[in-house]
Steps between C-alpha positions, in 0.01 A plus 500: 500500500654308220779354712233348721309384201806335351579314816138392536505331159837327541320164459422580139844626404603236251871553491744645246651293227785609275372455144688403189618815341671809642199713420252253644694502827375862545148381554529417864155571636152617407257684722121527471295779660130437554233734647318226686613175671572205275218298640207635297469205253532771230724774365730534798534126571552405134772768482677385807480131409621571148796695626602218732460241221696711240780572745531135597515392140767758432693425820487856629376661822151636537385771743133538572392845606125460549213693656648837409173668421439736207687802623860612439729202463817701405672435836443127463620496139813697604585262777449195285726654233759593763497142628598374159181388327566426131137553410206660687152385396247774587185290506233776514385759253538752779870451492555568128615860556724453803678189372643644175614806701698287746628283219659803338627634836646168625582346159309187580252337251132501586194328364167686511143438395239692295759717322574341158654825374739519801769264364864613539773267377691346780299681769121483478282212372120489504288188554140617437363150491157402363299188568245605235508158322404328823238768580338433158460130603366613834237706321398206286472286819295766683251527213465124481427466874296809587146418596379862507646614168697768679863501618701767675854636492639671815841671480706683765624752240563521133864426439596354153510144619157516658359681196622238254352218702168683552471558125589144407259363756212710358596394150495135606157539654363658188664241276339221696155666538424852381191508719696484827530842665836611637495750791825676583584674827819681624563512879721800466794644303759299700296290744726194477488417868145624578329178605204677651444683164540176313230341711259796466538538123472127439178478706351778289568314172354180645194698603467625145486146370850371448559138607868475396754765596839549324710679764834676464625656818809378696394536867155633402422164341456349846201735544365392166529141599329563830207667322463201271508263796232696699263627229250288313427546131159625381377141468614416855792294371873530529706785358838397352832689499762505232832626632820619331879443531497254792325192623272544806405132504657451851254752648202437280172393661343374176445835320814522284407411144841562343798744484710648220829381650832665423846343526746793516806275545592494133488881489741546788720222365517683169592818676795330668605346163476846337721649770759241418472555130502882533156523337303612810283799427478441124159341501196418711373161621183305439300197629248287319316176453757339277764429770246480789629824656126579475250227568143464613455322832289183493275450807238241592228762439560479120322211330733265304325564172526875545872473583558294187335777294713769670818300425403477133460880498845529663644307210330733253650806679845351493471406131377847405162378386354721773684834534500671833670841489581690823306818559677724749297821485232539767259687282513221241444240768197682634358521153477117490282478814126484525504728801767685698503630857756647745 
């Protein structure tokens, strides 16, 4: 399967460049494995795009193994390692058991997510990223713009990255207006690609009174967006959607309020640099507002005055005047919500 996959992505193989030092020359290629296609305007696409950009900047080859699903990826990892990949990026929490196993077996470094305690010098690095600073701003924005005084959070599961953003969003809402209710719903334990479930759950939150939805879901987010587009708010007006990780502006029909956009390129670039410096696996990686690796998407739906206020809050978060700490525990996240449903 992988041989076919590799040939099918030959257009994105960016070439191999012999770097300056003898050790750096060992970094010949990186591979990224994604469960869904890199066309979701979200987690999978941002990962694929970042891998291409980081590889191009470093002058190394990139191999894209996408649409692999959430099952056993050990055969794919073995073949990538056997074909000479210098780094394999396992871009799904469902891969964080298999990837370290194959790293040890094949002696090829891997990067995994949602496993901060899984670091192994020279072999395994974790990039449990958190856009919580951006999600806090999204919560402030939602509270400013909600007409009903009720907003909703829909998630496709409760991995650490989703939890930290859900918590920060709720904290932002309450900081802006303590009277605004935050309803929280989980599609399923790992419903990342469940678009039908995303639509159903989002419709239920809108029916309960929410007029702004903060959605975290990979493929399931398309169902959330469909629900927002086809369901009226309680006052008969428009429901808005706040997305995460990517930018769905190209497919938006006027219902996208904003997105907590992630730029993962600096993370993958840092991994390549760490491989060169022999520091890979000694630390995790982060993203944030300060370097724009996390930013809030501006759309025409946001009034200019409101956006100015949000950007002032961004400055306060960066300076430390407003402190936004990540909360990764699901139980702690749920405790921040006005109501919770599954």
